[in-house]
C-alpha positions in Angstrom: -53.6 148.9 132.4 -51.7 152.1 132.4 -48.3 152.4 133.7 -49.1 154.4 136.7 -52.1 152.1 137.6 -49.7 148.8 137.2 -46.9 150.7 139.6 -49.8 151.4 142.3 -50.7 147.7 142.1 -47.2 146.7 142.4 -47.3 148.8 145.7 -50.2 147.4 147.2 -48.9 143.9 146.6 -45.5 144.9 148.3 -47.4 146.6 151.1 -49.2 143.7 151.7 -46.3 141.4 151.9 -44.9 144.0 154.4 -48.1 143.9 156.7 -47.7 140.1 156.8 -44.1 140.0 157.6 -44.8 142.6 160.5 -47.4 140.1 161.8 -45.4 137.2 161.5 -44.6 135.7 165.0 -41.1 136.4 166.6 -39.9 132.8 165.8 -41.8 132.5 162.3 -38.4 131.9 160.6 -39.6 129.9 157.6 -42.7 132.3 157.2 -40.4 135.5 157.4 -38.2 133.9 154.8 -40.7 133.0 152.4 -41.9 136.6 152.6 -38.7 138.1 152.0 -38.1 136.0 149.2 -41.6 137.3 147.5 -40.6 140.7 148.6 -37.3 140.4 146.6 -39.0 139.1 143.8 -41.7 142.0 143.8 -39.4 144.6 144.5 -36.5 143.7 142.0 -38.9 143.4 139.1 -40.7 146.4 140.2 -37.5 148.6 140.2 -36.2 146.9 137.0 -39.6 148.0 135.0 -39.3 151.7 136.8 -35.8 152.3 135.8 -35.7 150.7 132.2 -39.3 152.0 131.2 -41.2 154.6 133.6 -38.4 156.7 134.7 -37.0 157.5 131.2 -40.5 158.3 129.7 -41.2 160.5 132.9 -38.0 162.4 132.5 -38.6 162.9 128.8 -42.2 163.8 129.0 -42.0 166.0 132.6 -38.1 167.4 132.8 -39.3 169.0 136.0 -39.4 165.7 137.6 -35.9 164.9 136.9 -34.8 165.1 140.7 -37.8 162.7 141.7 -36.1 160.2 139.5 -32.5 160.7 140.4 -33.6 160.5 144.1 -36.0 157.5 143.2 -32.8 155.7 141.6 -30.7 156.3 144.6 -33.6 154.8 147.0 -33.7 151.6 144.7 -30.1 151.7 145.1 -30.2 151.3 148.9 -33.4 148.9 148.4 -31.4 146.6 146.2 -28.5 146.4 148.5 -30.4 145.6 151.3 -32.1 142.7 149.4 -29.0 141.5 148.6 -27.9 141.4 152.0 -31.1 139.7 153.3 -30.8 137.0 150.2 -28.5 134.7 152.3 -29.1 136.1 155.5 -30.5 133.5 158.1 -33.9 134.6 159.4 -32.7 133.6 162.9 -29.8 136.2 162.5 -30.5 139.1 165.0 -29.8 141.5 162.1 -32.6 140.0 159.8 -35.6 141.3 161.3 -33.9 145.1 161.5 -33.0 145.0 158.1 -36.2 144.3 156.9 -37.5 147.0 159.1 -35.3 149.4 157.2 -36.1 147.9 154.1 -40.1 148.3 154.4 -39.1 152.2 155.9 -37.2 153.0 152.8 -40.1 151.4 150.5 -43.0 153.1 152.1 -41.0 156.5 152.1 -40.2 156.0 148.0 -44.1 154.7 147.4 -45.6 158.0 149.1 -43.4 160.4 147.4 -43.9 158.8 144.0 -47.8 158.4 144.4 -48.3 162.0 146.3 -45.7 163.8 144.8 -44.7 162.9 141.3 -47.1 160.3 139.8 -50.0 163.2 139.2 -47.3 165.3 137.4 -46.5 162.5 134.9 -50.2 161.6 134.8 -51.3 165.2 133.9 -48.2 165.2 131.2 -48.8 162.0 129.4 -52.1 161.1 127.8 -54.3 158.5 128.8 -53.3 156.3 125.5 -49.6 157.0 126.1 -49.6 155.8 130.0 -51.6 152.7 128.7 -48.7 152.0 125.6 -46.1 152.3 128.4 -48.0 150.4 130.7 -48.3 147.3 128.3 -44.4 147.7 127.8 -43.8 147.6 131.5 -46.2 144.5 132.1 -44.2 142.8 129.3 -41.1 143.5 130.5 -41.7 142.0 133.8 -40.9 138.7 132.2 -37.4 140.0 131.3 -36.5 141.4 135.0 -33.4 140.1 136.6 -34.1 137.8 139.9 -30.9 139.1 141.3 -31.2 142.3 143.2 -27.6 143.6 142.2 -28.4 143.1 138.6 -30.6 146.1 138.8 -29.3 148.9 137.1 -29.4 151.2 140.2 -27.2 148.8 142.1 -24.1 150.0 140.3 -24.7 153.6 140.1 
């Protein structure tokens, strides 16, 4: 699997979790907690492999994407801090659903920009073999991803 396909698959997984959260009942507290925990795991792993592998490769191969990469890292920064706040927030807290809604909006915006604006540029610049090799490294690196949102590099940048 190539790197861009891998990232798009992650995007689909997270979107599916978002939709489940949005359909959960107002008082489905246990379900919402479970979903947010899954969303956190998926997004932290995804942000880790993007920041450690994909973004550096994209910047090196397609220097004109540098601004996209920097913006994406800032978007990750916001997301991992929201995830860190949600980690210990009771789903019954009045701010819980609002924070998840802001998280969902931010991630959807981020995904749209990546998939429409700059993944095509990266695909055009990198050959199929290079994208496949990068994708294999990224897939293997998922096992190394931190569990803690604030352990992602962008959290401290």
